[in-house]
C-alpha positions, 0 to 999 in steps of 0.5 A: 233326699231331693235332687235337683239340676240347676242351669244358670248363667253364672255360678253365683246365680246358680247358687242363689237358685239352689238356696231359693229352691232347696234351702240353705242346707243343700249340698252341691253334688256336681258342677260343670260348664255346659253349652246350650242352644246354638246350631251345629255347635255354633253360637251356643251359650255357656252356662253353669250346671249344678246338681244339688240335693237336700234331705227332705226330712232333716233331723232337728237336734236340740242344739239346733233349735233357735231360741227367741232372739233378744229385743234389739234397739235401733242402734244394735244393727248387725250384718247377717251373713247367709250360709251357703250350701256345702260343695262336694267337689266332683274331682274327688269322686266321693260317693255315699258310703252305701255306694262305696263298692262303686268307687273301685269301679269308677277308678277303672281306666276303661271307664274314664271316658264315661266316669262323669256320666256314670258318677251322675247316674249313681248319685241321682238314682241313689238320692231319688230312690234310696234303693241300692237295687235300683242303683245297680239296675240304672248303672247296668242300663247305662252300660247296656245303652252304649254297647252294640252287637253285630252279625256277619253281613259280608261273604268274606270275614277277616280276623286281624290283631296282634300276636297271641290273642287266639285268631287261628283258634277263633277262625276254627270256631267260626268255621265250625259254627257256620259249617256245622250249626248254620249248614253253610259252605265254608272256605278258609284263607290264611296269610299267616305265613310267618308261623309254620305252626299256625298253618299246621294248626289251621290245616288240622282244623280244616281237615276235621271240619271238612272245609278247604284251606288256601295259603296266600303269600302275597296279594296276588295269591290272596285274590286267586284264593278268593276266586277258588272259593267263589262257590262258598257261602262264607270265606274266613280269612286268618291274618298274621299276628305281629307285635302291635308296636311294629309301626310297619305292621299295618302297612304290611297288612294292607299290602297283602289284603283287599278289604273290599266286600269284607267284614274285618274284626279286630281280635283282642285278648281280655287278659291284656291291660286296657292301656295296651288294648287301647293302643292296639285299637289306635294302631288299627284305626286305619283299617276299616274295622266292622267290630271287635271279637274278644278272646280269653274271657275265661282267663280274666276276672273283669270285662270293663275293657269291652265297655271302654273300647266299645265306647272309644271306638263306637264299634260293635262286638261280634262274639266273645270266646271263653276257652280253647274248645272248638266249636263250643267255647264261643258266645254270641251275646246281645247288649243285655247279656253283655252288660250284665256280664260286664257289671257282674264280673266287674263288681266282684 
C-alpha cells in the first residue's frame, strides 16, 4: 500500500489532489482540520488534512476489464461522472483486520487524549511496511517518547495521595533503598496522625532500618522535625491519606506542610479506575508535584493509567512498586522499560 498525506485549503481541493496523485481507487483513512503557519498561534491559516492510501498493485478481475467502447455519434454525448475515493470515517476508528488487537487498546479511557495520534501511527506504519512487528515497535516508540522518568533532586522528599495507596510502605521502601543501597543517612517524618496504625507501622520500619522517626501534629512541629534532622542526607515525609473526594483535604495538607525545597510525589494505586485516578490528579493540581509513584503493579493486568496520567499532567515517574516486601518490591524504570511494560501488559 502507498500512504500519502494531503494538505489543502478545502475538502474538495484535497479530494482533487488525492485523485490526481493516487487515483480513483484511493481510500481516505483520516481527515481533520489543522492550522498552518502564524506566530504564537496568531494569524494561522485553516487547512484540511487528508491521509489517503492506495494499493500499489491492484488485483484486476475479469469483470473489471473494460470492453472497447462502441462508436459514438455526435448526438449521443453523455455526462461522465468521475468516481470519488471511498472515505473511512475516523470516528469509527476501524482498523484493518490484521490490527484488530489494537481496537480494544485504543478504546482504553487512559488513551483518549492521544487516540488520534496513536491511530495514525498504527495505520501509517502498517500501510508503509505491511509488517506487524514494525507496527508494534512504532506503537511502543510513540508511547515511550511521551513518558518521562525522574530522580530525587531535593533533600526533602514528600509522598502524598489518597488513603489506601500504600504511601507508608513506599516510604519504608525508599528509606531502606537510600539507607542500605545508597549508603545515605536517612530521616523520617510522618504527619499521618489520623491513623495510629500508620504511625506504629512506620515506627517498626524505622527501627528495622535504623533511621530516626519524628511525628508532626502541626506545621510548627513539622518545622522542628526538619531542624532535628538537618544532618540527614535525605528526609522522607509521610502524609495522611484521606478520601480524595474531600474538598478540604488539600487545604489541610497545605496547612501542615512547607513544600519549599521539597520533591513532592503523588502516590497512586494502579488497581484504581483511570477516571478516579484522573480525578485524584486534578484534586492535587494545586500542590507543587514533581512526579508520580505508582503502586500495586503486581495486582493489575494493565498499566495504561501510567501513560494516560503522564500525558495529561506532563509529569515524570519516580518509581513503581510491585508488592509488600521491603525493600525488594520497588522498580526504578527508564522510559524504554516502562513503555515496554505498559504495551506488553496492556496488549494481553
